[in-house]
Each structure stands twice: as C-alpha cells, then as structure tokens.
C-alpha positions in Angstrom: 0.0 0.0 0.0 2.9 2.4 0.8 4.4 1.6 -2.6 1.1 2.3 -4.3 0.9 5.7 -2.4 4.4 6.6 -3.5 3.5 5.9 -7.1 0.3 7.9 -6.7 2.3 10.9 -5.3 4.8 10.6 -8.2 2.0 10.8 -10.8 0.4 13.7 -8.9 3.6 15.6 -8.9 4.1 15.1 -12.6 0.8 16.8 -13.1 1.1 19.7 -10.7 4.7 20.8 -10.2 5.3 22.6 -13.5 1.7 23.8 -13.7 1.8 25.4 -10.2 5.0 27.1 -11.0 3.6 28.5 -14.2 0.5 29.7 -12.3 2.6 31.5 -9.7 4.7 33.2 -12.3 1.7 34.3 -14.3 -0.1 35.6 -11.3 3.0 37.6 -10.2 3.3 39.1 -13.6 -0.4 40.0 -13.6 0.0 41.7 -10.2 2.9 43.9 -11.3 1.5 44.8 -14.7 -2.3 45.0 -14.3 -2.4 43.4 -17.7 -5.9 41.9 -18.4 -4.4 39.1 -20.6 -2.2 38.0 -17.7 -5.2 37.9 -15.3 -7.1 35.9 -17.9 -4.2 33.4 -18.2 -3.9 33.2 -14.4 -7.6 32.3 -14.2 -7.2 29.6 -16.9 -4.1 28.1 -15.2 -5.8 28.2 -11.8 -8.8 26.4 -13.1 -6.6 23.8 -14.8 -4.8 23.2 -11.4 -8.0 23.1 -9.5 -9.5 20.5 -11.9 -6.6 18.2 -11.0 -7.6 18.5 -7.3 -11.2 18.0 -8.2 -10.6 14.6 -9.8 -13.1 12.2 -8.2 -11.2 9.0 -9.0 -8.0 10.4 -7.4 -9.9 11.4 -4.3 -11.4 7.9 -4.0 -7.8 6.5 -4.1 -6.7 9.0 -1.4 -9.6 8.0 0.8 -8.7 4.4 0.3 -5.1 5.0 1.3 -6.3 7.0 4.3 -8.8 4.4 5.5 -6.6 1.4 4.9 -4.6 1.8 8.2 -1.6 0.4 6.2 0.3 3.6 5.8 2.8 3.5 8.7 5.6 5.7 7.4 5.3 9.1 9.2 6.4 11.1 6.2 4.0 9.4 3.9 1.2 9.8 6.4 1.8 13.5 6.5 1.9 13.7 2.7 -1.4 11.8 2.7 -3.0 14.2 5.2 -2.0 17.2 3.0 -3.2 15.5 -0.2 -6.6 14.7 1.5 -7.1 18.3 2.7 -6.0 19.7 -0.7 -8.3 17.5 -2.7 -11.4 17.6 -0.4 -12.1 21.3 -1.0 -12.4 20.8 -4.7 -14.7 17.7 -4.8 -17.4 19.8 -6.5 -19.2 20.1 -9.7 -16.9 21.2 -12.5 -19.3 24.0 -13.6 -19.4 25.3 -10.1 -15.6 25.3 -9.9 -15.3 27.2 -13.2 -17.8 29.7 -12.1 -16.0 30.3 -8.8 -12.6 30.8 -10.5 -14.0 33.1 -13.2 -15.8 35.3 -10.7 -12.8 35.4 -8.3 -10.5 36.4 -11.2 -12.9 39.2 -12.2 -12.9 40.6 -8.6 -9.1 40.3 -8.3 -8.6 42.3 -11.5 -11.0 45.0 -10.3 -9.1 45.4 -7.0 -5.7 45.3 -8.7 -6.6 48.2 -11.1 -8.9 50.2 -8.8 -7.9 53.8 -7.9 -10.0 55.9 -5.6 -11.6 58.8 -7.5 -12.0 62.3 -6.0 -13.4 65.1 -8.2 -12.4 63.1 -11.3 -8.9 62.7 -10.1 -7.4 59.2 -9.4 -5.6 58.5 -6.1 -3.4 55.5 -5.3 -3.8 53.7 -1.9 -0.6 55.4 -0.7 -2.0 58.8 -1.6 -5.3 58.1 0.2 -3.3 56.8 3.2 -1.3 60.0 3.2 -4.4 62.2 3.3 -5.9 60.2 6.1 -2.7 60.3 8.1 -1.8 64.0 7.6 -4.9 66.2 6.8 -6.7 68.1 9.6 -9.6 69.1 7.4 -12.6 66.9 8.2 -14.3 67.5 4.9 -11.1 66.4 3.0 -10.8 63.4 5.3 -14.4 62.3 4.8 -13.9 62.6 1.0 -10.8 60.5 1.0 -12.2 57.9 3.3 -15.4 57.6 1.2 -13.4 57.4 -2.0 -11.3 54.5 -0.6 -14.6 52.6 -0.1 -15.8 53.1 -3.8 -14.4 49.6 -4.7 -16.9 48.1 -2.3 -20.0 48.9 -4.3 -18.2 47.9 -7.5 -17.6 44.3 -6.3 -20.2 43.7 -3.5 -22.7 41.8 -5.7 -20.0 39.6 -7.1 -18.5 38.9 -3.7 -22.0 37.8 -2.3 -22.4 35.6 -5.4 -18.9 34.1 -4.7 -19.9 33.5 -1.1 -23.0 31.6 -2.2 -20.9 29.5 -4.7 -18.4 28.7 -2.0 -21.1 27.7 0.4 -22.7 25.5 -2.2 -19.5 23.8 -2.8 -18.9 23.3 0.9 -22.5 22.0 1.5 -22.1 19.5 -1.4 -19.1 18.1 0.5 -21.1 17.7 3.7 -19.9 20.8 5.6 -22.2 23.4 7.2 -20.7 26.2 5.1 -17.5 27.4 3.5 -16.3 29.0 6.8 -16.4 25.8 8.7 -14.9 23.8 5.8 -12.0 26.2 5.4 -11.1 26.0 9.1 -11.2 22.2 9.2 -9.3 21.7 6.0 -6.6 24.1 7.3 -6.3 21.9 10.4 -8.0 24.4 12.8 -11.0 23.3 14.9 -13.9 25.9 14.7 -14.6 25.4 18.4 -11.0 26.1 19.3 -11.1 29.3 17.1 -14.4 30.5 18.6 -13.1 30.0 22.1 -9.8 31.7 21.4 -11.5 34.8 19.9 -14.0 35.0 22.8 -11.1 34.7 25.3 -9.1 37.4 23.5 -12.1 39.7 23.4 -12.4 39.4 27.2 -8.7 39.8 27.8 -8.3 42.9 25.5 -11.6 44.8 26.2 -10.5 46.7 29.3 -7.1 47.7 27.8 -8.9 48.6 24.4 -11.5 50.7 26.2 -8.7 52.6 28.0 -6.7 53.1 24.8 -9.8 54.1 22.7 -10.6 56.8 25.3 -7.0 58.0 25.1 -7.2 58.0 21.3 -10.5 59.9 21.3 -9.2 62.5 23.7 -6.1 63.1 21.5 -8.1 63.2 18.2 -10.7 65.6 19.7 -7.9 68.1 20.4 -6.0 67.3 17.2 -9.0 68.0 15.0 -10.6 70.6 17.3 -13.9 68.8 17.4 -16.0 67.2 20.2 -15.3 63.6 21.0 -18.9 62.6 20.1 -18.4 64.0 16.6 -15.4 61.8 15.7 -16.1 59.7 12.6 -14.4 56.8 10.9 -12.3 59.1 8.7 -10.7 60.8 11.8 -8.8 57.6 12.8 -6.0 58.0 10.2 -6.6 54.7 8.6 -9.2 53.3 6.2 -10.3 50.6 8.6 -8.9 51.6 12.0 -6.6 48.6 11.7 -3.5 50.0 13.5 -4.6 53.1 15.3 -3.6 56.7 14.8 -0.3 58.2 15.9 -1.3 59.7 19.3 2.2 59.6 20.8 5.0 62.1 20.3 7.2 59.7 18.4 7.1 60.1 14.6 8.7 57.0 13.3 8.5 58.3 9.7 11.3 60.8 10.3 13.8 57.9 10.8 12.9 56.4 7.4 12.3 59.4 5.2 15.9 59.6 4.0 17.0 56.0 4.1 17.1 53.2 1.5 14.4 50.8 2.8 15.4 48.1 0.4 19.1 48.2 1.6 18.1 48.3 5.3 16.0 45.1 4.7 18.9 43.4 3.0 21.5 44.4 5.6 19.3 43.3 8.4 18.4 39.8 7.1 21.9 39.1 5.7 23.3 40.2 9.1 21.3 37.5 11.0 22.4 34.8 8.5 19.2 34.8 6.4 20.6 35.8 3.0 18.0 37.6 0.8 20.1 39.0 -2.2 18.6 36.4 -4.5 15.1 37.2 -3.2 15.5 40.9 -3.7 16.8 40.4 -7.3 13.5 38.7 -8.3 11.1 40.9 -6.5 9.2 44.0 -7.6 9.3 46.6 -4.9 8.3 50.1 -6.2 5.0 51.7 -7.4 4.0 51.8 -11.0 0.9 52.3 -13.1 -1.6 49.4 -13.0 0.3 47.5 -10.3 -1.3 45.8 -7.4 -1.1 48.3 -4.6 -0.8 46.1 -1.6 2.1 43.7 -0.7 2.7 40.0 -0.7 5.3 37.2 -0.9 5.0 34.3 -3.2 7.0 31.1 -3.6 7.1 30.6 -7.4 8.3 27.1 -7.1 9.6 25.0 -4.2 13.2 25.3 -5.4 14.0 28.7 -3.9 12.5 31.2 -6.4 10.7 33.4 -3.8 9.5 36.9 -4.7 8.0 39.9 -2.9 5.7 42.5 -4.3 5.8 45.9 -2.5 5.1 49.6 -3.3 7.9 51.1 -1.2 7.9 54.8 -0.1 10.4 55.9 2.5 8.2 55.5 5.6 7.7 53.5 8.7 4.8 51.6 7.2 6.9 50.3 4.3 9.9 49.5 6.5 7.6 47.4 8.6 6.0 45.9 5.5 9.4 45.0 4.0 10.6 43.3 7.2 7.3 41.5 7.3 7.2 40.3 3.7 10.8 39.2 3.7 10.0 37.3 6.9 7.7 35.2 4.7 10.3 35.0 2.1 13.1 33.6 4.2 10.8 31.0 5.6 9.9 29.8 2.1 13.6 30.0 1.0 14.9 27.9 3.8 12.4 25.1 3.9 14.6 22.0 3.3 14.6 20.9 -0.3 15.4 17.4 0.9 11.8 17.1 1.9 9.3 15.6 -0.6 7.8 18.3 -2.9 4.4 18.1 -1.1 6.0 19.0 2.3 8.1 21.9 1.0 5.9 24.6 2.4 5.2 26.3 5.8 3.7 24.2 8.5 0.6 26.4 8.5 -0.2 29.8 7.1 -0.1 31.4 10.6 3.4 29.9 11.2 4.8 32.0 8.3 2.6 35.0 9.5 4.3 34.6 12.9 7.8 35.0 11.4 6.7 37.9 9.2 5.1 39.7 12.2 8.0 39.1 14.6 10.4 40.8 12.2 7.9 43.4 11.1 7.6 44.7 14.6 11.2 45.7 14.7 10.5 48.8 12.5 9.3 50.5 15.6 11.9 49.1 17.9 14.3 51.9 19.2 17.2 49.4 19.5 16.7 48.2 15.9 16.5 51.9 14.7 19.7 52.7 16.6 21.7 49.7 15.4 20.4 49.8 11.8 20.1 53.5 11.1 22.6 54.9 13.6 20.6 57.3 15.8 22.3 58.4 19.0 21.7 56.8 22.4 20.0 60.0 23.4 17.5 59.9 20.5 16.9 56.2 21.3 16.1 57.0 24.9 13.8 59.8 23.8 11.6 57.6 21.7 11.8 54.4 23.8 8.6 54.8 25.9 6.4 56.2 23.1 7.7 53.6 20.6 6.7 50.8 23.0 3.3 52.4 23.6 2.8 52.9 19.9 3.5 49.2 19.2 1.1 48.2 22.1 -1.6 50.5 20.6 -1.1 48.9 17.2 -1.4 45.4 18.5 -4.4 46.0 20.7 -6.2 48.0 17.9 -5.3 45.3 15.4 -6.7 42.5 17.6 -10.0 44.3 17.8 -10.1 44.7 14.0 -9.5 41.0 13.6 -12.5 40.3 15.9 -14.6 42.3 13.3 -13.3 40.3 10.3 -13.5 36.9 12.0 -17.1 37.4 13.2 -18.3 39.1 10.1 -17.0 36.3 7.8 -18.5 33.6 10.1 -21.9 35.3 10.0 -21.7 36.1 6.3 -21.1 32.5 5.3 -23.8 31.4 7.7 -26.3 33.7 6.0 -25.1 35.7 3.0 -28.7 37.0 2.4 -28.8 39.1 5.6 -28.2 42.8 5.6 -24.4 42.7 5.5 -24.0 46.5 5.5 -25.8 46.6 8.8 -23.9 43.6 10.2 -20.6 45.2 9.3 -21.3 48.4 11.2 -22.8 46.5 14.2 -19.5 44.7 14.6 -17.3 47.8 13.9 -19.2 49.7 16.6 -19.0 46.8 19.1 -15.4 45.7 18.7 -13.7 48.9 17.5 -15.9 51.6 19.1 -16.3 53.4 15.7 -19.6 55.1 14.9 -21.4 54.5 11.6 -21.8 57.7 9.6 -25.4 58.8 9.8 -27.5 57.4 7.0 -24.6 55.4 5.5 -25.7 52.2 3.8 -22.8 51.2 1.5 -21.1 47.8 1.3 -18.0 49.1 3.1 -17.2 45.5 4.1 -16.6 44.6 0.5 -13.8 47.2 0.2 -11.6 45.0 2.4 -9.7 42.9 -0.1 -9.4 39.9 2.2 -13.2 39.5 2.5 -13.6 39.7 -1.2 -10.7 37.5 -2.4 -9.0 35.7 0.6 -11.9 34.6 2.8 -11.5 32.8 6.1 -7.9 33.9 6.2 -7.7 36.9 8.6 -7.7 34.9 11.8 -4.3 33.6 10.8 -2.9 37.1 11.4 -4.0 37.0 15.0 -2.7 33.5 15.5 0.5 34.7 13.9 0.8 37.6 16.4 0.3 35.2 19.3 3.0 32.8 17.9 5.3 35.8 17.1 5.4 36.8 20.7 6.0 33.2 21.8 8.9 32.7 19.3 10.4 36.1 20.2 10.4 35.2 23.9 12.0 31.9 23.2 14.7 33.3 20.9 15.5 36.2 23.2 15.8 34.1 26.4 16.8 30.6 25.2 18.8 31.3 22.0 20.4 34.6 22.9 20.3 34.0 26.7 19.0 37.5 27.4 16.7 38.2 30.4 13.0 38.6 29.8 13.2 42.4 30.0 15.8 42.8 27.2 14.3 44.2 24.0 16.7 42.6 21.5 16.0 43.2 17.8 18.5 40.4 16.9 20.7 42.8 14.8 23.8 40.9 13.6 22.9 37.7 15.6 23.6 34.9 13.3 22.5 32.4 15.9 19.0 33.6 15.4 19.1 32.7 11.7 20.6 29.3 12.6 17.9 28.6 15.0 15.1 29.5 12.6 16.7 27.7 9.7 17.4 24.5 11.5 14.6 24.2 14.1 11.7 26.0 12.4 11.9 26.7 8.6 13.7 23.5 7.5 10.9 21.2 8.7 8.5 22.6 6.1 5.1 20.9 6.8 6.5 17.5 7.8 4.9 18.4 11.2 1.4 19.7 11.8 1.5 23.2 13.2 0.9 22.2 16.8 3.8 19.7 16.8 6.2 22.2 15.2 5.5 24.9 17.8 6.0 22.4 20.6 9.2 21.1 19.0 10.6 24.7 18.4 9.6 26.3 21.6 9.1 23.5 24.1 5.4 24.2 24.6 2.0 24.4 22.8 0.7 27.7 21.3 0.4 30.0 24.3 -1.4 33.3 24.0 0.0 34.4 27.4 3.2 35.7 25.7 1.3 38.1 23.6 -0.9 39.1 26.5 2.1 39.8 28.7 3.9 41.7 25.9 1.1 43.9 24.9 -1.9 43.8 27.3 -0.3 43.5 30.7 2.1 46.4 30.3 
C-alpha cells in the first residue's frame, strides 16, 4: 500500500509541479502589470490546477489510502494528510468550480486596477493613506475615506455571489458552510477558534477601552472637534486597523531619507538569512496598473521566492518589507530534501508569525539605533512612546481581527442578511467606531481579504500570538537574554541558525501544533502576547 501511495504521489507531482510554477509566475506578472491578458491566463491556469484537485477518482484513491490503516511511514502519512485536505475542498461540480474561479479572477482584476476617485482625479492607496494620516480638514478626510470605499459597491454583488458559490461547494461536500470547511481543512477546529476569539475579546476589552478613550481625547484636540463627533475618517486609517499616531514619536522621520530596500537586505543578511537572490527577483516600487498592496509568493519549491511591495520611505513600508521578507526567508529555507508536497510552511499562521515578529522591529528603538545609527539620546527619547505605539497597534489590530472573523463567520452562515448593517454593528461593538449617519454602503466589500482571501484573517491573529512566543524563546533561550531585554537580533547569526534549523527546514512535515512544541518547548500559548502587549 505504501508503494502504491508513493506511485500515486509521483503521478500527482508530474501533473502539478510545472503547472503550479507557471500559475505562480503568471499571477505575479499580472500583479505587477495589471495586464488583463495576464489575469485571464492566471484564471485559466488556476482552473486547470483546481481541476486536477477535483478529480473524483484520485480522491477515492486518497480516501482508500487514508482508511486502509496500512500507511505507517510518518512522512508518507503527513503527505497523505496534506493530499486529502488539498483535494477535499475541490470535490465539487466542474461547472461550479469554473464559475468560482472566473468570478474570483474578475474581482481580483477590479481590486488590482482600482484607484480611488475624488473630483475626477485618481488616487493610489498610498496617496489616500497620506491624506488620512496628515490632513486636519474633516471635509477632506471624509472625501478621501469615502473614496477608498468606492471599490466596495463595484464588487459587492459579485462577492456575495462568490460566497454563495463557495457555500454551495462546501455543503455539497457535507460541511455546514465554507467558513467551517476552510477552518477544518486548514487543520483548525472551529470550536478552538471561537473560544480563542472569545477569550481574546475578554482579555483585551479593558485595555482597548482605555486606549480608545485616550485616542479619542487626542483626536478631539487634534481636529478641534467634540469627541462625540469623531467619525471613521478621523482615525487616520481606512479601517482603524492599526490606530492613529497619538504619541509624540514620529517614526516616519527615521525612514524618510533611508534606503528601505538596503536596510532590509543588511538586516536579514546580518542574521544569516541571505536575501540578495530574493530581492533580485522581487518587484518593490510603485508603477501604473500594479497591485497596490504587498505579498510574498513562492514561485516554485526550489528557492524562487518573490516579494511585491510599493515602497515609499516611511515607517509603514519599512515594517512591510521586514514582514514580507520574513515570509520570504521562511519559504527559502524550507529543506529541499523534503518531498515536494512537504516543502511549504507548517501552517499559514506559522509563516505569518515569522513575518510579524520581524515586522515589529521597524518601531523598535534598539533596531533603529543599530540599523540606522541614531544616537543613544535619540533612542532613549523615543523608547517609551515607541513601546506604547506598538502596544496600541497590537491591541487595535486584535479588535479589528475580531470584526473580520465574526463578520465572515456570520456572512457565510447567512449571505442573504443585511451585510451592510452587520458590518457596522461589529465595527461599533469591537472597534468603538460610529457608523456615519444614513450610510448604507457595502463598506465590508472594500476589504480585499473578505472579497478575495476569505477565512484567512484569523491567521494574522494566530500569527501575532506565535510571534510573541517565538520572540520570547529566541530572546531568552537562544540569545540567553533576560525577559526584560528588548533585542532586535541585529547581527545575531545564531537567530538565523535557530530559525533555519529548528523551524523553517521542517516545512510541513509536522502539523503546526507539533512544530510549535518542537521549536519552543510548549504548545501555542497566548500568554506571551498578553504579557507583551496587554499587561504592560
């Protein structure tokens, strides 16, 4: 039976290895060009790949291997688990699959080429962000915020249709809905997730309420308006994801005259995670038609890893570069001795954890001092406010993830409900932001993850929890620092060695829970994040 499984895997790889590489390359090219032909080709290749995973005969064989009880080899067992989860999602009607891919590609192209329009002038995401972050004119802020949401009404109907198609597929496979199916097939128990988010809500509510009051006091003075009149556009972010800059420290001033790309290279190379090859293949600066967000993609499982960014010299993009190349080094250093199927991260939140751990250093005064060369006095001057700023970012972000997690769960349970009203109920409950009077727009659909990457956002929160756990372990066990030391790991090659050898290299040979226990000596423990950011 094991020999038969090996033969099955070999046949499977012959079908998917080259195709998945071609798909990744085409998608990357579409993202950087905005070329409709590239998007069309991406959709065709994606459908071709998904049709392989939808093969009913193959899935019956996989189930036969799984139920036989004769696969004893641990590596083969893990490959079998991944094959089962990969195929299960696509055991649906071919027409339904084609419809889903086609609609998803249409929405992706609309997001990629969308530019906010104000008075017949187009604005990029970076330009909208700048207005929201710097303007003190409430009318201008409102205009920019509303313009950033224009994409919502353009895609909302298609997104709801996509939700229904995904639900139909999940129900045909015996799941309650797509949300439940996605969690289970990504090796997360829905009950575990619900309890975790309920616990995090309780643990963060007092601190959030205190911070939100502090934010509102600051913004009321800053904009010279009453606290009760603060609206979503006053919070210096399209979604109130990270929180406004209410402390004296202005981290942008440290990055406005530096080479963000070079800093990223020097930092990662300095800890023994070489990224010269990754930078060479990446696309890092703004251009017309290009996807405006950021992501990392493994083109193949042989080391061709690429990052897409839209760098401007700012704190935001320094953090984003450190974040995305955290993903990139993980992908690069997965052992190529592993079978092809296992050459990927243990879980999406495991790679998010690495990205987040490194991304946080952009606001770390010790990192800024060691990498940019500010004086000890400057470092001391920003230390307290930098720490408070990071705490604020983390707490505000955790509340934002509550909104997304609960909105998606409810949306997939009943896509026919009033989603516009649901969105604002959750925003008001978990973020304390008021709905603009009389507003009834699909603002939820302007969030790209809800539209295109559903049932994903919880991985960011799980990633934050694991980032704190890994940081604590590296700081105290690998570098032998005490718990109070705020080390940004600059020049510490032993950090790279630990991550390469005891985390990255394992790929997905272990399920996520086993990898975390192996790498840190304990199971996923939210207490590290709580102690780092809530119990300050």
